LUMSE-783408 format. One record per residue (C-alpha): x, y, z; residue number from 1. Coordinates in steps of 0.02 Angstrom, whole numbers, plus 50000, padded with zeros to 5 digits. Each point is the difference from the previous one (the first is absolute). Layout:
# LUMSE-783408
R      u      v      w    k
R      X      Y      Z  NUM
...
# end
This chain:
# LUMSE-783408
R      u      v      w    k
R  49872  48853  49207    1
R  50063  50168  50061    2
R  50001  50166  49908    3
R  50063  50178  50014    4
R  49951  50158  49907    5
R  50116  50140  49946    6
R  49906  50160  49961    7
R  50080  50133  49890    8
R  49929  50171  49961    9
R  49846  50089  50063   10
R  49875  49977  50141   11
R  49874  49932  49874   12
R  50117  49852  49976   13
R  50008  49979  50189   14
R  49810  49983  50007   15
R  50006  49874  49859   16
R  50138  49902  50086   17
R  49889  49993  50155   18
R  49864  49921  49892   19
R  50122  49876  49924   20
R  50059  49951  50175   21
R  49822  49969  50058   22
R  49960  49897  49844   23
R  50157  49896  50022   24
R  49959  49962  50183   25
R  49821  49956  49954   26
R  50070  49881  49869   27
R  50101  49905  50130   28
R  50171  50081  49982   29
R  50095  50066  50152   30
R  50101  50159  50024   31
R  50185  49958  50009   32
R  50086  50037  50165   33
R  50158  50043  49902   34
R  49994  50071  49824   35
R  50155  49903  49949   36
R  49916  49834  50039   37
R  49833  50034  49913   38
R  49943  49874  49871   39
R  49909  50133  49900   40
R  50059  50179  49967   41
R  49874  50127  49933   42
R  50071  50163  49930   43
R  49865  50132  49981   44
R  50092  50116  49882   45
R  50005  50183  49951   46
R  50037  50075  49828   47
R  50003  50188  50033   48
R  50187  50008  49964   49
R  50129  49890  49917   50
R  50080  49979  50171   51
R  49838  49924  50066   52
R  50001  49868  49862   53
R  50184  49959  50026   54
R  49970  49981  50187   55
R  49868  49866  49967   56
R  50118  49909  49880   57
R  50140  50008  50129   58
R  49889  49927  50137   59
R  49947  49856  49887   60
R  50180  49962  49951   61
R  50052  50000  50184   62
R  49861  49879  50049   63
R  50040  49878  49860   64
R  50186  50010  50037   65
R  49968  49945  50180   66
R  49876  49864  49957   67
R  49954  49950  49822   68
R  49851  49901  50065   69
R  49917  50153  50075   70
R  49839  50048  49914   71
R  50007  50182  49945   72
R  49844  50098  49954   73
R  50024  50167  49912   74
R  49842  50105  49997   75
R  49947  50180  49986   76
R  50049  50151  49896   77
R  50162  49934  49925   78
R  49916  49854  49908   79
R  49846  50103  49959   80
R  50105  50138  49920   81
R  50134  49892  49919   82
R  49926  49825  49979   83
R  50132  49931  49882   84
R  50146  50060  50106   85
R  49922  49931  50158   86
R  49964  49832  49920   87
R  50161  49975  49902   88
R  50133  50096  50097   89
R  49964  49937  50176   90
R  50011  49828  50079   91
R  49834  50018  50090   92
R  49894  49842  49995   93
R  49834  50093  49994   94
R  49981  50169  49915   95
R  49838  50096  50012   96
R  49945  50181  49992   97
R  49877  50101  50102   98
R  49844  49913  49935   99
R  50037  49829  50077  100
R  50070  50038  50172  101
R  49848  49921  50083  102
R  50035  49839  49900  103
R  50179  49977  50062  104
R  49959  49854  50120  105
R  49913  49909  49856  106
R  50148  50030  49884  107
R  50120  49932  50132  108
R  49892  49844  50014  109
R  50005  49981  49811  110
R  50189  50022  49997  111
R  50027  49868  50134  112
R  49917  49869  49890  113
R  50127  50005  49859  114
R  50131  50133  50043  115
R  49974  50087  49833  116
R  50019  50189  49990  117
R  49835  50095  50003  118
R  49976  50169  49916  119
R  49828  50082  50020  120
R  49995  50184  49957  121
R  49837  50069  49934  122
R  49922  50169  49966  123
R  49934  50085  50155  124
R  49813  50006  50031  125
R  49900  50162  50013  126
R  49921  49931  50159  127
R  50075  50013  50174  128
R  50061  49831  50061  129
R  49949  49994  50183  130
R  50100  49839  50024  131
R  50164  50081  49950  132
R  50021  50111  50153  133
R  49956  50008  50184  134
R  50052  50128  50132  135
R  50185  49992  50040  136
R  49996  49991  50189  137
R  50182  49953  50026  138
R  50040  50181  50042  139
R  49939  50112  50139  140
R  49900  50096  49870  141
R  49883  49890  49900  142
R  50002  50024  49812  143
R  49843  49972  49897  144
R  50012  49992  49810  145
R  49844  50084  49932  146
R  50051  50034  49820  147
R  50103  49920  49861  148
R  50059  50059  49830  149
R  50033  50168  49919  150
R  49929  50091  49848  151
R  50120  50149  50003  152
R  50140  49935  49886  153
R  50140  50113  50060  154
R  50138  49994  49870  155
R  50131  49926  50119  156
R  49891  49868  50083  157
R  49971  49815  49965  158
R  49861  49985  50130  159
R  49851  49998  49880  160
R  50080  49850  49914  161
R  50041  49915  50165  162
R  49835  50036  50086  163
R  49868  50030  49867  164
R  49857  50124  50009  165
R  49919  50074  50156  166
R  49888  49886  50102  167
R  49940  50022  50179  168
R  49953  49901  50154  169
R  49813  50022  50036  170
R  49957  50116  50145  171
R  49917  49861  50100  172
R  50163  49900  49992  173
R  50099  50151  50060  174
R  49885  50015  50150  175
R  50019  49814  50037  176
R  50190  49997  49986  177
R  50020  50160  50103  178
R  49892  49929  50140  179
R  50104  49840  50001  180
R  50159  50102  50019  181
R  49928  50100  50145  182
R  49937  49840  50084  183
R  50176  49929  49983  184
R  50071  50145  50100  185
R  50058  50122  49867  186
R  49988  50184  50044  187
R  50046  50063  49827  188
R  49946  49946  49826  189
R  50088  50055  49841  190
R  49901  49995  49838  191
R  50110  49955  49852  192
R  49987  49969  49814  193
R  50095  50015  49838  194
R  49915  50166  49962  195
R  49902  50028  50160  196
R  49917  50162  49945  197
R  49911  49908  49858  198
R  49905  49893  50126  199
R  49820  49966  49952  200
R  49997  50086  49830  201
R  49917  49847  49921  202
R  49862  50009  50132  203
R  49975  50187  49992  204
R  50085  50015  50170  205
R  50154  50092  50063  206
R  50137  49972  50126  207
R  49895  50096  50127  208
R  49874  49858  49997  209
R  50137  49875  50044  210
R  50066  50110  50140  211
R  49826  50022  50074  212
R  49971  49811  49990  213
R  50163  49966  50091  214
R  49960  50127  50135  215
R  49840  49905  50042  216
R  50110  49866  50080  217
R  50040  50121  50141  218
R  50187  49991  49964  219
R  50098  50129  50099  220
R  50106  50057  49853  221
R  49979  49986  49813  222
R  50138  50041  49875  223
R  50011  50009  49811  224
R  50147  49939  49897  225
R  50064  50090  49845  226
R  49876  50110  49906  227
R  49996  50077  49827  228
R  49963  50187  50026  229
R  49878  50019  49856  230
R  49884  49872  50081  231
R  49971  50108  50154  232
R  49856  50118  49961  233
R  49946  50138  50119  234
R  49844  49898  50037  235
R  50099  49845  50048  236
R  50112  50103  50114  237
R  49846  50072  50086  238
R  49936  49824  50033  239
R  50171  49951  50068  240
R  49991  50147  50120  241
R  49844  49926  50082  242
R  50089  49837  50047  243
R  50087  50022  50170  244
R  50100  49839  49985  245
R  50086  50053  49838  246
R  50182  50044  50033  247
R  50057  50173  49944  248
R  50137  49925  49892  249
R  49984  49993  49811  250
R  50127  49928  49879  251
R  49975  50087  49832  252
R  50108  49938  49857  253
R  50073  50155  49917  254
R  50139  49918  49895  255
R  50059  50168  49931  256
R  49980  50184  50041  257
R  50020  50047  49817  258
R  49844  50011  49890  259
R  50109  49961  49850  260
R  50056  49834  50078  261
R  49827  49959  50067  262
R  49934  50011  49822  263
R  50137  49881  49937  264
R  49958  49883  50143  265
R  49817  50001  49946  266
R  49948  50053  50175  267
R  49822  50067  50009  268
R  50029  50163  50094  269
R  50106  50158  50001  270
R  50100  50071  50144  271
R  49862  50130  50023  272
R  49869  49863  50018  273
R  50113  49904  50120  274
R  50022  50157  50107  275
R  49811  50023  50004  276
R  49976  49825  50072  277
R  50133  50032  50132  278
R  49915  50165  50046  279
R  49829  49916  50018  280
R  50073  49860  50107  281
R  50082  50126  50115  282
R  49838  50097  50016  283
R  49909  49841  50049  284
R  50141  49928  50108  285
R  50103  50141  50075  286
R  50184  49953  50027  287
R  49977  49838  49903  288
R  50155  49911  49934  289
R  50016  49994  49811  290
R  50131  49878  49936  291
R  50042  49962  49819  292
R  50099  49904  49869  293
R  50114  50087  49875  294
R  50096  49921  49856  295
R  50169  50078  49958  296
R  50076  49989  49827  297
R  49848  49963  49893  298
R  50041  49993  49813  299
R  50031  50174  49927  300
R  49985  50083  50172  301
R  50102  50160  49985  302
R  50097  50090  50137  303
R  49861  50129  50002  304
R  49867  49863  50018  305
R  50094  49928  50148  306
R  50022  50170  50083  307
R  49813  50029  49980  308
R  49971  49836  50090  309
R  50112  50049  50146  310
R  49918  50171  50012  311
R  49824  49929  49994  312
R  50042  49869  50131  313
R  50060  50137  50119  314
R  49843  50103  49967  315
R  49886  49852  50041  316
R  50078  49975  50171  317
R  49999  49811  49991  318
R  50032  49899  50158  319
R  50105  49877  49901  320
R  50052  49966  49820  321
R  50030  49823  49940  322
R  50132  50031  49866  323
R  50023  49872  49861  324
R  50123  49998  49855  325
R  49914  49973  49834  326
R  50009  49816  49954  327
R  49978  49951  49818  328
R  49861  49873  49983  329
R  49989  49902  49837  330
R  49825  49996  49932  331
R  49961  50180  50050  332
R  49989  50157  49893  333
R  50138  50086  50099  334
R  50122  49860  49959  335
R  49996  50059  49818  336
R  50038  50182  50046  337
R  50178  50073  49998  338
R  50076  49951  50167  339
R  50107  50105  50115  340
R  50177  49948  50045  341
R  50001  49891  50159  342
R  50118  50124  50083  343
R  49871  50140  49982  344
R  49863  49889  50072  345
R  50110  49955  50148  346
R  50049  50181  50034  347
R  49820  50060  49995  348
R  49942  49859  50112  349
R  50133  50045  50129  350
R  49944  50182  49998  351
R  49819  49948  50021  352
R  50042  49883  50144  353
R  50099  50140  50085  354
R  49850  50116  49984  355
R  49885  49864  50067  356
R  50109  49977  50153  357
R  49994  50187  50035  358
R  49811  50013  49987  359
R  49973  49842  50102  360
R  50110  50067  50139  361
R  49908  50167  49995  362
R  49835  49909  50014  363
R  50063  49899  50148  364
R  50056  50158  50089  365
R  49826  50075  49977  366
R  49932  49856  50104  367
R  50104  50045  50154  368
R  49888  50053  50144  369
R  49842  49928  49922  370
R  49895  49862  50076  371
R  49969  49854  49883  372
R  49918  49829  50003  373
R  50124  49862  49956  374
R  49956  49822  49949  375
R  50135  49889  50074  376
R  50079  49876  49877  377
R  50082  49831  50026  378
R  50151  50019  50119  379
R  50164  50034  49911  380
R  50107  50032  50154  381
R  49993  49972  50187  382
R  50055  50180  50028  383
R  49850  50087  49920  384
R  49825  49982  49928  385
R  49965  50066  49826  386
R  49845  50047  49904  387
R  49923  50124  49880  388
R  49894  50154  50026  389
R  49844  50037  49899  390
R  50111  50101  49882  391
R  50115  49850  49980  392
R  50143  50071  50101  393
R  50106  49861  50078  394
R  50018  50028  50188  395
R  50109  49911  50126  396
R  49964  49995  50187  397
R  50171  49972  50076  398
R  50003  49887  50152  399
R  49817  49950  49974  400
R  49932  49828  49957  401
R  49819  50012  49945  402
R  49900  49855  49928  403
R  49973  49990  49813  404
R  49834  50077  49942  405
R  50002  50124  50145  406
R  49935  50174  49960  407
R  50105  50120  50104  408
R  49988  50188  50026  409
R  50174  50068  49975  410
R  50082  50170  50018  411
R  50134  50020  49866  412
R  50160  50062  50083  413
R  50130  49989  49863  414
R  50042  49960  49818  415
R  50136  49884  49937  416
R  50053  49958  49822  417
R  49868  49866  49966  418
R  49879  50016  50145  419
R  49934  50106  50143  420
R  50014  49962  50185  421
R  49866  50027  50130  422
R  49933  49964  50173  423
R  49838  49912  50044  424
R  49867  50106  50084  425
# end
């Protein structure tokens, strides 16, 4: 029988989908050449927003409309967060959360015996399930999931319910997976997790231990996914500084530049503390790129709060802002707060996006004339090669066709709306 996997949401889900794919192949199933003709459809879902949940439901409905005999497996954060809705309001044949992803081939075998709907959603373990994720090597950059779960309980976020408490991949396993990625030809490894900065807290370790373990593989470049600013102590930053492979690009989730809103969000830092972390990173990594996430229109956010956010964002000199409209999430504390009118949320999001576009363009222009190393990605056009610098600036080499995984020295010669252009040296 053939199967296909649809992955929604974060890079952690991508690593878990890679593990599901390997388990399915080892169990005798084959990857479908065409998704429409697959016998089995696995939807690895997200639950961060209501839109994420509806997307999963829409995909399931579309599959069943085309072929009622298709076997549909719904797994991941949607069922884990909303088990009754996932079980009763979808036509999926197998519904399971995040605790049973490694058992999906067995559940399919069970379903094939009697064609009776299976629902297995259980409380998440406090131990890291090494069978649930492997490096996602389907991209030019290899992603390794080293942490799962979150203990922060931000008032707007369903993640602690969907993912459980913090648990970490042992250091020896990080070393092993990183070496495998390097041996398979990857020049860059990205460490990812649900709350990456919490890595190792149950072992008395920190994220610096994971970064040092990854660097032992000899990988050319090492990058970190999203980080919570309060988890980056001065000592951890100093240890980062001593790792040459670590890219000078740090994504720190700000969420708001207003201390009043940060408190309502139950974030664990103030704007002053956030600014201190940025200052220390720039001392350790001169000219590093700092990118961030900001939510516009959080419940009870005033005009003054929003203006403080815009001002603070300008002061921080971010390389890019990922702007998100606040999305009400049932089951969270923020869902019970007085909500802003959708029009206000939309207006503020547009203003934030416009500001982000300005600062991104300014950052791109600062790169002109500099010499950068670019990791070439999978070809997207015959007229150019494209890749990313250490600071995660997209660069196109017009008229050049370089092989994927090539590390090229590039002089940046210009800046466009969404990328820079350069020439190979």
